[in-house]
C-alpha positions in Angstrom: 13.9 -20.6 -18.8 12.2 -24.0 -18.2 9.1 -22.6 -19.9 11.0 -21.2 -22.4 13.3 -23.7 -24.6 14.3 -21.7 -27.4 16.3 -18.1 -27.5 13.7 -16.6 -29.7 10.9 -17.2 -27.1 13.1 -16.0 -24.0 14.2 -13.1 -25.7 10.4 -12.1 -26.7 9.4 -12.6 -23.0 12.6 -11.4 -21.0 11.9 -7.7 -23.5 8.1 -7.4 -23.9 6.5 -9.9 -21.4 8.1 -10.2 -17.9 7.5 -7.2 -16.7 4.1 -6.5 -17.5 1.4 -7.1 -14.6 -1.7 -9.3 -14.9 -4.7 -7.0 -14.8 -6.6 -8.6 -11.3 -9.2 -11.1 -12.0 -12.7 -9.9 -10.6 -15.8 -11.9 -10.4 -19.2 -11.1 -9.0 -21.9 -13.3 -7.5 -25.2 -12.1 -9.0 -26.6 -13.8 -6.1 -25.6 -11.6 -3.6 -27.3 -8.8 -5.3 -30.8 -7.3 -3.9 -33.0 -8.1 -7.6 -35.7 -5.9 -7.0 -33.4 -3.0 -7.1 -30.8 -4.6 -9.2 -32.8 -4.8 -12.2 -29.6 -5.1 -14.6 -29.1 -8.5 -12.9 -31.9 -10.5 -15.3 -30.0 -8.9 -18.4 -27.0 -10.7 -17.5 -29.0 -13.9 -16.6 -30.7 -13.7 -19.7 -27.6 -13.7 -21.7 -26.4 -17.0 -19.8 -23.4 -15.4 -18.5 -24.4 -15.2 -15.4 -21.8 -18.4 -14.0 -19.1 -17.0 -15.6 -19.2 -13.4 -13.8 -19.2 -15.6 -10.6 -16.8 -17.8 -11.4 -13.0 -17.5 -9.7 -10.1 -19.5 -8.8 -6.9 -20.0 -8.9 -4.6 -18.1 -11.6 -1.3 -19.4 -12.4 0.6 -15.7 -13.3 4.1 -17.2 -15.0 2.1 -19.6 -17.5 -0.8 -16.8 -18.5 2.5 -15.0 -19.4 3.8 -17.4 -21.3 0.9 -18.0 -23.3 0.4 -14.3 -24.4 4.4 -14.2 -24.9 4.0 -17.7 -27.7 0.5 -16.2 -29.2 0.3 -15.7 -32.7 -3.4 -14.7 -34.2 -3.6 -15.5 -38.4 -7.1 -15.6 -40.0 -9.0 -15.2 -36.9 -7.4 -18.1 -35.4 -5.3 -17.5 -31.5 -2.6 -20.0 -31.1 -0.3 -20.0 -28.3 2.0 -23.0 -26.7 2.7 -23.7 -22.9 4.8 -26.4 -21.5 5.0 -28.2 -25.2 1.2 -27.9 -25.1 -0.7 -26.8 -28.2 -3.5 -24.1 -27.5 -5.8 -23.2 -30.1 -8.6 -20.6 -29.7 -11.2 -19.8 -32.9 -13.3 -16.6 -32.8 -16.0 -16.3 -35.3 -19.2 -14.2 -36.5 -19.6 -10.7 -34.9 -20.6 -9.7 -32.1 -24.3 -9.4 -32.3 -26.6 -9.3 -35.3 -27.3 -5.7 -35.2 -25.4 -2.8 -34.6 -26.0 0.7 -32.8 -24.5 4.1 -33.4 -21.5 3.3 -33.2 -20.4 7.2 -31.8 -18.5 6.4 -28.2 -20.0 7.9 -25.3 -19.5 8.6 -21.6 -20.7 6.6 -19.4 -22.2 9.1 -17.2 -24.9 9.9 -19.4 -26.8 6.7 -19.2 -29.2 5.6 -16.8 -28.2 3.4 -13.5 -28.5 0.2 -15.5 -26.6 1.2 -18.2 -23.9 2.4 -15.8 -23.6 -0.7 -14.1 -23.8 -3.3 -16.7 -20.8 -1.0 -18.2 -19.1 -1.3 -15.0 -19.3 -5.1 -15.2 -18.3 -5.0 -18.6 -15.4 -3.0 -18.4 -14.1 -5.0 -15.0 -15.1 -8.6 -16.0 -15.9 -8.6 -19.9 -13.9 -6.5 -21.8 -11.8 -5.1 -18.9 -9.3 -2.4 -19.1 -6.7 -0.2 -17.5 -8.0 3.3 -17.6 -11.0 5.5 -19.2 -13.5 2.9 -17.3 -15.9 5.7 -17.8 -15.7 6.0 -21.7 -17.9 4.0 -23.8 -16.5 2.7 -26.7 -17.9 0.9 -30.3 -17.5 -2.8 -28.9 -19.2 -1.9 -25.4 -22.0 0.2 -27.1 -22.7 -3.0 -29.5 -23.5 -5.1 -26.1 -25.2 -2.4 -24.2 -27.7 -2.3 -27.2 -27.9 -6.0 -27.7 -28.4 -6.7 -23.9 -31.1 -3.8 -23.4 -33.0 -5.4 -27.0 -32.9 -9.3 -26.1 -30.5 -9.9 -28.4 -28.1 -13.0 -27.7 -24.8 -11.8 -27.5 -21.4 -13.8 -28.8 -19.8 -13.9 -26.0 -17.1 -15.9 -26.8 -16.3 -14.0 -29.9 -16.3 -10.6 -27.9 -13.3 -12.1 -24.8 -11.6 -13.7 -27.6 -11.5 -10.4 -29.8 -10.3 -8.5 -27.0 -7.7 -10.8 -26.5 -6.4 -10.4 -30.2 -6.2 -6.8 -29.8 -3.4 -6.8 -26.9 -0.3 -7.3 -28.4 3.6 -7.1 -27.0 2.7 -3.3 -26.3 -0.2 -3.3 -24.1 0.0 -2.3 -20.9 -0.9 -5.6 -19.3 -2.2 -8.9 -19.5 -6.2 -9.4 -18.4 -7.8 -13.1 -18.3 -5.6 -14.5 -16.3 -8.5 -16.6 -14.4 -10.5 -17.5 -17.9 -6.6 -18.6 -19.7 -5.8 -20.6 -16.4 -9.4 -22.6 -17.3 -7.8 -23.1 -20.1 -4.5 -24.6 -19.7 -6.5 -27.1 -17.4 -9.1 -28.1 -20.0 -5.8 -28.8 -22.1 -4.4 -31.2 -19.2 -1.5 -29.0 -18.7 0.9 -30.1 -16.1 0.7 -27.4 -13.4 2.7 -29.6 -10.4 4.9 -27.2 -8.9 4.2 -23.7 -11.0 3.4 -21.0 -9.1 -0.1 -19.8 -8.5 -2.4 -17.2 -6.9 -6.2 -17.7 -5.5 -8.6 -14.9 -6.3 -10.6 -15.0 -3.1 -12.9 -12.0 -1.9 -13.6 -9.4 -0.8 -10.5 -8.3 -2.7 -11.1 -9.8 -6.0 -15.4 -9.8 -5.8 -17.4 -7.2 -7.0 -20.0 -6.3 -4.6 -23.2 -4.3 -4.5 -21.0 -1.5 -2.1 -18.1 -1.5 -5.0 -20.4 -1.1 -8.0 -22.2 1.8 -6.2 -19.5 4.7 -5.9 -18.6 8.0 -7.1 -17.4 6.3 -10.4 -20.7 4.8 -11.4 -22.8 7.9 -9.5 -25.3 5.2 -8.2 -25.8 5.0 -4.1 -27.3 1.7 -2.5 -29.3 2.0 0.3 -29.3 -1.0 1.9 -32.1 -0.1 4.6 -34.5 0.8 2.2 -32.9 -1.5 -0.9 -32.7 1.1 -3.2 -30.6 3.2 -5.8 -30.3 6.7 -6.2 -28.2 8.4 -8.5 -25.4 11.2 -7.3 -25.8 14.4 -8.3 -28.0 13.5 -11.4 -28.0 15.1 -14.7 -30.1 18.3 -15.2 -32.1 18.3 -18.2 -31.7 21.0 -20.3 -34.8 23.2 -20.6 -36.3 23.6 -23.9 -35.3 26.1 -26.1 -37.9 29.1 -27.3 
């Protein structure tokens, strides 16, 4: 295979990476959301990642698979090689300076804004293949930071999420982000298989965000969001 010149690379690719799927990349243009209704949008803008959430374009699936297949992580440094071009990514520091409670919780007990923030996180920033309603330690820290005006180290979050995914993972995340990395490293993309991220298939919209999973409903006439079957508060014990 032209993208994997050595036998060891080809064996590893064929065994672990060739047939694995790429998680469909998502994007969401926050300007298309009604800002008076979706107050959580300002939290993403305050973190400076609204343009990142709205970015989309080409994806090179074969090159992304090769990137993952050649991935080596040593002492927090992520190295790979694609078409003879070495690529190095470094993750430093922590996610945030302060730590919230570290118990995993279910997204269903959060406020509407909490649920919608978590929706964007699990479909874009720290994408999952399953268990979307479960909030893990990393996601809890991000929620805590955003709601308390603490800046999040987003580069660390993404690279740390990548570093925890090895050859035994279900599939590959960040296909469009790593396509961007390949372009920034001046990789020759001529003749490579390419896919386009296009709305509405890959776009996160108001309609998709408000559903039975997030337990939120958006009324386009009144431009309000409400709970679907909101949790009942327990009566105080005597």
